[in-house]
C-alpha positions, 0 to 999 in steps of 0.5 A: 768173331775170332780174334788172333794176336799175331807177330810176323818176324822177317830178318832184316825187317822190324817185327810186325804185331797186330790183333785182328781177325784171321782173314785180316791176317791172310790179307796182310801175309798176302800183301807182305808177299812173303815166300811160300805165303800163308800157313796151309792151315791159314788158307784151306777153306775147312781147316781148323786153326789151332788156338796158338802156334808158331809156323817158321818158313824154310828154317835156316835158309835166306827165305826164312820167316815166321809167324806166331799167333794166339787167340784172343779170349772173346771176352777180352777187350781189344784196343787198337 
């Protein structure tokens, strides 16, 4: 099981920070109904997701939002 710490930032909203599996992150993005949806590498079945990164949707536009993620070491204890 791969765990990611992630933050979603949307202008005018409080930042959302969680530590979950990738599938839960994708579910959360779907529920938020952000323009453009999840980054392409997160929704393609065989795509590899990098250990860390930042995705910015429509930078500089009124629909801008961002996702930053970092893979959590498998031996790190996650306290929710």
